[in-house]
N, C-alpha and C positions, 0 to 999 in steps of 0.2 A: 203399259204399265206395269207395275211391279207385278207377279204370282202371286205372291203374297200379301196382301191390302195390310196389315198394321206390320211391317215391316218396310223401313225405307233401302233402297237396294244404292249402289253406286252413285246412279246418275242421281238418282236425288237428292244425297248428300249430295253431290258439287253444286248443282245447282240451288242448293239451301246456303251453302257459304259462300256462294260468290252475292245472294240476296243479299246477309248479312256485312259482308263487305262493303258491297253498294246498294243500299233499299232502292235508287230510280235508276239504277243499270235498265238497261232496253234487251230485251231479247235478242238480239246480234250480238251485243259486245257477251254478255251471258253462255250463248253459245260459242263464241270465237272464245274465250278463255277459257272453258270447258271442252271444249271440242266435242260438242254434241250438237247434233243437225238443227237448225232453228225449230224447225214445225216439232220435233220432239223435246224441245225445251219448253216451248209454248204450252204440248198438250199435259207436260209435267206437270208445270205452275198450274193449269187450270185443275188439274187432278188434287195436287197436293192444296189449293187451296177451298176447293166439292170438299175434300175429306177433310178438310181443318187440320191438315199437317201445318200448314201457315196461314197462318192472320193476316192483317192490317200489318203491313211494314213501316216503320217510323224512321227516320231517320233525327237523331240526337248530337245537336253539340255542346261540345263541350266550352263552354265557355273559359273552365281553368286554364285549362292546358291552350286556349287560345292565347290565356292572357288578358 
């Protein structure tokens, strides 16, 4: 876990970025894309959710862009 619970570290930011890009990404994919071990990604995600750093993740479909 990050030493200062009020700040996100580089790993947390990488994980959050991947979730923002692909909300349904499984932990193994996030691990591969961030080069962070799966166990660490799982623990970090749980920590981020428990501390309300991330909440419910939604995927929004852009009908205008789809045409």
